[in-house]
C-alpha positions in Angstrom: 0.1 0.1 0.3 1.0 3.5 -0.6 2.4 5.5 2.4 2.2 9.2 2.7 5.3 11.4 2.8 5.1 14.6 1.4 1.3 15.5 0.3 -0.5 18.2 1.9 -2.8 16.5 4.2 -6.0 18.9 5.0 -8.2 18.8 8.2 -12.3 19.1 8.2 -15.0 18.2 10.4 -15.6 14.5 10.6 -18.9 13.9 8.8 -21.3 10.9 9.3 -20.2 9.6 5.8 -16.6 9.1 7.8 -18.1 6.1 9.8 -17.1 3.4 7.9 -13.2 4.7 7.6 -13.1 5.9 11.4 -14.3 2.5 12.6 -11.6 0.5 10.1 -8.5 2.8 11.0 -9.8 2.1 14.5 -9.7 -1.8 14.1 -6.2 -1.4 12.7 -5.1 0.0 16.0 -7.4 -1.9 18.8 -7.3 -5.3 16.5 -10.9 -5.2 17.0 -14.1 -3.3 15.6 -16.0 -0.6 17.8 -18.4 0.5 15.4 -21.4 0.8 17.8 -19.0 2.7 20.4 -18.1 4.6 17.2 -21.6 5.3 15.9 -22.7 6.6 19.2 -20.2 9.2 19.6 -20.7 10.5 15.8 -24.5 10.5 16.5 -23.7 12.5 19.8 -21.9 14.8 18.1 -24.6 15.5 15.2 -27.4 16.0 17.7 -25.2 18.3 20.5 -23.0 19.8 18.2 -22.2 22.9 21.1 -20.4 19.7 23.2 -18.3 17.9 20.7 -15.8 18.3 18.7 -14.5 15.8 15.7 -11.9 16.8 13.0 -11.1 14.2 10.2 -7.4 14.6 8.3 -7.9 13.6 4.8 -5.3 12.7 1.7 -6.8 13.4 -1.6 -10.1 13.1 -0.2 -9.3 9.8 2.1 -9.7 9.7 5.4 -6.0 9.2 7.1 -6.9 10.2 10.8 -9.8 11.7 13.3 -10.2 13.3 16.8 -13.2 12.9 18.7 -13.9 14.9 22.3 -16.1 16.7 24.3 -16.5 19.9 25.5 -16.3 19.5 29.8 -18.4 22.2 31.9 -18.1 20.9 35.1 -17.2 17.5 35.3 -15.4 16.3 38.3 -16.2 19.8 39.7 -13.9 21.2 37.3 -15.1 25.0 37.5 -13.2 26.0 34.5 -14.7 24.4 30.2 -12.0 22.0 29.3 -12.0 19.7 26.7 -12.0 15.8 27.2 -9.9 14.1 24.1 -11.6 10.4 24.0 -10.5 9.2 20.8 -7.5 9.4 18.0 -6.5 7.2 15.7 -4.0 7.4 12.2 -3.6 5.2 9.8 -0.7 3.2 9.5 0.5 4.3 6.1 0.0 8.3 7.5 2.0 7.8 10.7 4.8 10.2 12.0 4.2 13.0 9.4 2.3 15.3 11.8 -1.1 14.2 11.1 -1.7 13.6 15.0 -0.1 16.9 15.7 -2.6 18.7 12.9 -5.9 17.0 14.4 -4.7 17.9 18.1 -3.7 21.6 16.7 -7.4 22.0 15.4 -9.1 20.4 18.3 -7.0 23.1 20.6 -8.1 26.1 18.3 -11.8 24.7 18.5 -10.9 24.7 22.4 -9.8 27.9 23.1 -12.9 29.3 20.9 -15.0 28.0 23.5 -13.2 29.3 26.3 -11.7 25.9 27.3 -8.6 26.0 29.4 -7.3 22.4 29.3 -7.4 19.6 27.3 -7.7 16.1 29.4 -7.5 12.3 28.6 -6.7 9.2 29.8 -4.6 5.8 28.8 -3.2 3.0 30.5 0.0 2.5 31.6 1.2 0.1 29.5 0.1 1.9 26.3 3.2 2.8 25.2 2.4 4.0 21.9 -0.2 6.1 23.1 2.1 7.4 26.1 4.8 8.6 24.0 2.6 10.4 21.4 1.0 12.3 24.9 4.5 13.2 25.8 5.5 14.2 22.0 2.0 16.3 22.4 3.4 18.3 25.6 0.7 16.4 27.7 1.5 16.2 31.2 0.2 13.8 34.4 -2.9 15.3 35.5 -3.5 15.5 39.2 -6.5 13.8 39.0 -6.7 10.2 39.7 -8.8 7.2 38.1 -10.2 5.0 40.4 -11.8 1.2 39.7 -13.8 -1.7 41.7 -14.5 -4.9 40.0 -18.6 -5.7 40.2 -18.3 -9.3 40.6 -21.7 -9.9 39.6 -22.8 -7.2 42.3 -21.7 -9.3 45.0 -21.8 -7.9 48.7 -19.3 -6.3 50.0 -19.7 -4.6 53.6 -18.4 -1.0 52.9 -20.6 -0.6 49.9 -23.6 -2.1 50.6 -24.0 -2.0 54.7 -26.9 0.5 55.8 -25.4 3.4 57.6 -28.4 2.8 60.4 -29.1 6.6 60.4 -33.2 6.9 60.3 -34.9 10.0 59.7 -34.7 12.7 61.7 -31.1 11.9 63.2 -28.1 12.0 62.3 -25.6 15.7 62.1 -27.4 18.4 62.5 -30.5 17.1 64.3 -31.2 16.7 68.1 -30.5 13.2 69.2 -32.7 10.7 71.4 -30.0 9.1 73.3 -32.8 7.0 75.2 -34.6 5.5 72.0 -33.9 1.8 71.4 -31.0 0.7 69.1 -31.8 0.8 65.5 -32.0 -2.8 64.2 -30.5 -2.4 60.8 -28.1 -5.8 60.7 -30.8 -7.1 57.7 -30.8 -4.0 55.8 -28.6 -3.3 52.8 -27.7 0.3 51.6 -29.9 0.2 48.8 -33.0 -0.4 51.0 -32.7 2.9 52.6 -33.7 5.0 49.8 -36.0 4.1 46.7 -33.5 4.1 44.2 -35.1 4.3 40.9 -33.4 4.5 37.1 -33.0 8.3 36.0 -35.5 9.5 33.9 -35.8 12.4 31.7 -38.3 14.4 33.6 -35.6 14.3 36.8 -34.0 16.9 35.4 -35.3 19.8 37.7 -34.8 18.3 41.0 -31.3 17.0 39.5 -30.5 20.4 38.8 -31.8 22.0 42.2 -29.2 19.5 44.0 -26.8 21.0 41.7 -27.5 24.1 42.8 -27.6 23.5 46.4 -24.6 21.4 46.2 -22.3 23.9 44.2 -24.4 27.3 44.5 -24.3 27.9 40.7 -26.8 27.3 38.5 -26.1 24.9 35.9 -29.1 23.7 34.4 -27.6 23.8 30.9 -24.6 21.6 32.0 -27.0 18.9 33.9 -29.5 18.7 31.4 -26.3 17.8 28.7 -25.5 15.3 31.4 -28.7 13.8 31.7 -29.0 13.7 27.7 -25.6 12.0 27.5 -27.0 9.5 30.4 -30.0 8.5 28.4 -28.5 8.5 25.3 -25.0 8.0 24.4 -24.7 5.0 26.8 -24.4 1.3 25.3 -26.5 0.8 28.4 -28.6 3.3 30.7 -27.3 3.0 34.3 -27.8 6.4 35.5 -30.1 6.8 39.0 -31.8 8.6 41.4 -32.6 8.5 45.2 -35.9 9.3 46.8 -36.5 10.3 50.3 -39.7 11.6 51.7 -41.1 10.9 48.1 -38.8 13.8 46.8 -35.5 12.7 44.8 -32.8 13.5 47.2 -29.6 12.4 45.4 -28.6 11.4 41.7 -25.7 9.1 40.3 -25.1 9.7 36.6 -22.9 7.0 34.9 -22.2 5.7 31.9 -21.5 1.6 30.2 -20.0 1.0 27.1 -17.5 -0.9 25.7 -14.6 1.8 23.8 -14.7 4.6 26.1 -11.2 5.7 26.3 -9.7 2.4 24.8 -11.6 0.3 27.0 -12.5 -3.5 26.1 -14.6 -4.8 28.4 -17.6 -3.5 29.5 -17.2 -1.1 32.2 -19.0 2.1 33.6 -17.9 5.3 34.3 -19.3 7.2 37.0 -19.6 11.1 35.9 -21.6 12.3 38.9 -22.7 11.9 42.3 -24.9 14.3 44.6 -27.2 14.3 47.3 -29.0 16.8 48.7 -27.2 18.4 51.5 -30.5 18.6 53.7 -30.3 14.7 53.2 -26.4 14.1 54.3 -25.4 11.9 56.5 -28.4 9.7 55.6 -26.7 7.0 53.5 -27.8 8.3 50.3 -25.2 8.0 48.2 -24.0 4.5 49.7 -27.7 3.3 48.8 -27.0 4.3 45.1 -23.8 3.4 45.0 -25.1 -0.3 46.1 -27.8 -0.4 43.7 -25.4 0.7 40.7 -23.2 -2.5 41.7 -26.5 -4.9 41.9 -27.4 -3.6 38.4 -24.2 -4.0 36.8 -24.0 -7.6 38.1 -27.4 -8.2 36.4 -26.1 -6.6 33.2 -22.6 -8.5 33.2 -20.8 -4.8 33.3 -17.4 -6.2 34.9 -16.0 -2.7 36.1 -16.9 0.6 37.3 -14.3 3.5 37.1 -14.2 6.9 38.1 -11.8 10.0 38.4 -11.3 12.2 41.5 -9.8 15.6 41.8 -7.1 15.6 44.7 -9.1 18.3 46.2 -12.1 16.5 47.0 -11.1 14.2 50.2 -14.3 13.5 51.0 -15.7 11.8 47.9 -12.3 9.7 47.8 -12.5 8.7 51.0 -16.3 7.5 50.1 -15.3 5.8 46.9 -12.6 4.0 48.9 -14.6 2.3 51.6 -16.9 1.3 48.9 -14.2 -1.1 47.1 -12.5 1.7 45.1 -8.5 1.4 44.4 -6.3 3.2 42.2 -6.4 2.6 38.8 -4.1 1.6 36.0 -5.3 4.1 34.2 -3.4 7.6 34.0 -4.8 10.8 33.7 -3.2 13.4 31.6 -3.6 17.1 30.9 -2.2 20.0 28.6 -2.8 23.8 28.7 -4.5 25.3 25.9 -2.9 28.5 25.2 -4.5 32.1 25.0 
């Protein structure tokens, strides 16, 4: 086959008609096809173009490289917009001539126009070719850390599935009657302490209310986009809400897919978790996590992953108690020059 070495490579927006070529290049890199995942990513970009950036590199009209990314506004507690680089690929016959660099420059320019200050991405520690490319492109190891937990069929784990044992009207900020009889929670699981349900589009208003109570900001547009992603962009719908006293008091947004960040096994990624401050210390977060693992076990999803910022020690402690451990996946970042 012809090797591209001198002709000018053009960069343009990735289009729906590019699907077959992208799938073919990706299969050559990964060793297997991820057609369904890539098709969902392209469909998401067409549905919400303001939240996605996807570029193609062509030579003589033939697609030789691509990059798929998503605008981040609030993920994992970040106050500033950023861009999450999800996929990048270059045809084997077009490597080492700057195709990847050209795609990254196009993505950086797009991100700058949208006020983003950083690019974010990740890779496994042993994806050596990708790590070398990140290094050459100016990425550095991020302070954020990926955490990982095996689902193990949703098997019982005490730190995640045991009930907290703080009933309504008791706990921090409430008067406690120390003469009351002891709680009999030894037969109750964490997920039994709240009404945990699959997330629905009509939950948006309550989810936005909780987010505003936590952050002090109105992020309705962001939460709407995250809900749409949870409903449409995941191979399996796994996002959930928790109710107490008949109202939504917590939410957990997650996505389950094969292909995200190069994953080859069914995995779920927790994007956002929030509990109404009025219902803190009532076991709501643990109830949602317990139900999530039970659901994923039934769906034969094998792992759950998430990423935490170093400043969020409370969330980190909560996840470690629930059985999460440091992942073999590394987070990288690259500043976007003004």
